[in-house]
Phi, psi and omega in degrees: 000145177281177180299145178126195183256129182236126180260150178197181179229144176242128177267129182244123178263144182241164184300333181278005179091353180282156179229133176237143177257141182236126177289140177229153179233130176248125176252115181253120181264222181120166185297331183274355185280128177246113185295143180234338184208167176262149177236138179240130175236139184282135172249313179227053181211075184262354184082180178129196183266129178227174181239151173298141178082352181256111186302144178242121179284133177245127180219123179224157171257139180232125175224170167270177185282008169254004178090006180280131179298141174271117185259170184294337187295331186221019185227144170236136182228132178215160176247132175240154190229136184277358177269006178095000177292154179295147178295153180240124175279131179270147183252137178289129183240015177108158183056241179252001197273136173234135186226153176197175181229125177254126175250100184302136179246327186246126178292145178201132181290333177208125179207175181228146168253125180243123177263130177235146179229136180232141178206104175052230184271357179292147175297136184295147174265155182211144178213135183237139176228137181274143178222159162236139184240119179255150174294140181297146180287179183225043184259025180113177184297137178205146179230134179221113178049052198221029180240112189230159170301126186291338180269313188262346185061027180249174170073050181308124179062024173230124184224159178244140177305139178083001183259160173274137175232154174251127182249124183247148178175211179227144178054041183284326182217177180297160179302145183100197185227139176242144180219131178293125182244354179226162175242150356292156177297144177280158175272357179229135180213125181052039175081002182252143174227136181244131178241134176233118185061031181080357181258137179290143179257124174301136187252134179256324183214146176214148174201172179300331186254349185207140172229132173254129187216165178260133178284129179305138184288339187275356179294145186267125176300157179065032173231173177241131179236153180266134177252131176225155176242131181247138170229100184061239180268002181262138182226141180283165173294138181292143178242125177287133182233131178275131177263122178244162184289319185217140177211072185297135175220131179263132177289147180232162183292332179272003178060021178240004178082014180227166176073209183304123180283157172278075188229122182258157169279118188306135176081004183238340188062017177261139176290140177279077188218173175309146189303131174202188180297332185242016183204162171200158176295148175283143182269131179292138175081354182226311185288143167259148177241147176253113184261118183266128189206183177219166172081024182271003173090193186299152177228162172210159179290168182302330180251026178086011181297143178293156183291163174302149177294160180307128177086356181264150179289153176276085181295149182239138352287168003271179167274129179265118186252150178293145178275342178263144177296137180239136178232160183224141168239141175239114185061030181082000181257133178300131181245124181303134179260123179267331182201141169218125183171200182279143176287122181305139176078353181251167185260111170067010180268123177272152169220148177238120178263122185219146179270135178291121183297148179296333182258017175290150177292152177263157177152174181276346183218067179272126185290143177233134179225138175248134179234147178236130179257124179293123183297332184275319187252342185079358180294137183254127174255130186248143181281176166295164178259124173240181183231158170224168172265136182229139175230000000 
């Protein structure tokens, strides 16, 4: 086949004598291929029946019609929904993959999720999947595909010890909202208790549809643990959760892990954002920024002191630093890291202090990414992408 996109069908025969045809697409590139449009293929977006309040993972591959991956540097990908839910921006996760999380809000017997991708002058790509959205039931605590990084909203059913996670479902806690106001955090909030691998999780926030909790630090990476929610004598169905070593997530102002990051200019309490009463752009080559995040893995004190117990504040001194190397890019440029560890006086909140490079790009929405390198394997875990203002 020559360069370009070629469509075809593959016939698959089964033992019962039936035959099914499957559409296939071949993208042939080469030096002579000149891209004209974007193509989107579904990886984790097959459509079907979902419930309000239960997150749905969206994963697609995006390339041009010469087979070149569409990267974060020059591409935007989003999902829009015909039931009136807010659009979801997808985040580039490497290779060809773009991922995001949709939490349905409006019930609909029939609706569509449409993924669109844009890149410069190329014709936009589009992919549509049909869904039905039902109101969540009320038969007691239940969780379905609903455990995410609390900062980035990524990593469904994958968590890191010491990180904050958001748990979604129905009838999780008593009516109303609960918020931890004292330390150490309690393991019970509004009548709800969460256990992961049999260990209680300190709770920061609770509501009937969402609980934010801390993952116990003693859980072992590369294992699977069961998560359950208890209300008195009632217990939810267990959900298997993969424990990973690191899962960095940067907090954002929209609380969805996208757009303007929760990133301050060090020593000023000002957000590194377009100029306003409470913010200003960060200055290249001089300003340090404090990036607030979760999921950076184990910490220890400056002199080897053990970390605070689960749910306890990081009292100062000492400074609790991450044991794994942490790096930062601002606008794709490596930014020197002065500190990575727990924020003093707070519970389980990580911060990374980094200097804005002199050669970083300027603008109101310069991307920032935090990466963690596993000391044992060298594997790198990358955060979601948020933005700051730089001048």
